[in-house]
N, C-alpha and C positions, 0 to 999 in steps of 0.2 A: 727813241729810248725804249728798247725792248719791244715786246709785242702788245703792250697795253697803250691805251690812250694817255695823253700827257696834258697836264694843266700847267699854266705859268702863274706864279704867285709872287706878290710883293708883300712881305711879312705874312700876315694871315689873310690878305685880300686876294681873291681870285681875279686875275685880269681877263677881260673879254677881248676877243679879236675885233679889230676895227672893221674888217671887211664883212663879217656876218654875225657879229656879236656872240659867236659861239665860245664855249669854254674849253672844249677838248680838241687836241691835235691828234691826228691819226699817224701811226708810225710810217716813216718813209715819205711823208708829205712836207711841203713848205710850212714852217711854223706859223706864218701869218704875221700880221702887224698889230702891235700893241702900243698904247700911249701910256707913258709913265709921267705923271704930273709933277712938275717942279714948283717949288714955292715961288711966290711973286717977289720974295725978298732976295733971291739968289739966282744966278744963271747956271749953277752947277748942283749936282746931287751925287753923293758918294753911294754907290750901289753896293750894299752889303746884305740886303734882305731879299734880293731877287732869286727865285728858285724855280726849278722845273719839278714836277711831281708826277710819277705814275704809281709804282708800288713803294717807292721811297723818295726822299727829297734829294735833289742834286742842286748844289749852289752854282750860280753864275760866277764867273771870275770877278773879283772886286775891282772896280774901276770908277772913275769920276765921269758921270754923264753930264754933258753940256746941252743947254737949250739950243734948239735949231739944228740938231744933228740926228741922223738915222744910224742906229747900231744894228748890225746884222751878226747873228751867232750861228754856229754849227753845233749840233748836238749828236753825240754817238750814244752807244748803249749805256755808258756809265757816267758820262760827264758832259759839261758844256765846254767846248774847245775855245780857248782864248788865243790870241787877242781878237776882239770883235773887228769886223770891217766897219769903218766909220765914214759916213758920207755927209757932207754939208748940205743942208736943205736950202740955204741961202747962197747962191753962186758968188756973191760978192765977198763972202767971208772965206778965210783960208783955213 
């Protein structure tokens, strides 16, 4: 997203990358991996608060996140491109 570093936020909480606990993503690089916690009372979460931020906020597309799946997004200079690529982490689930 542009020439500045990017942060990923859930509401007002900055998410840290799982691989190196960093906050910033450099332009043109892989975004990294993040964990979004789901409540123990449900297996889904409606993502409407996930954003990317450099000099302004860019919303992720609204979708329902399910437990046990990996979501991969592409970001260009102005928005997060949807739909995400979804991968099951449990090979026995469809």
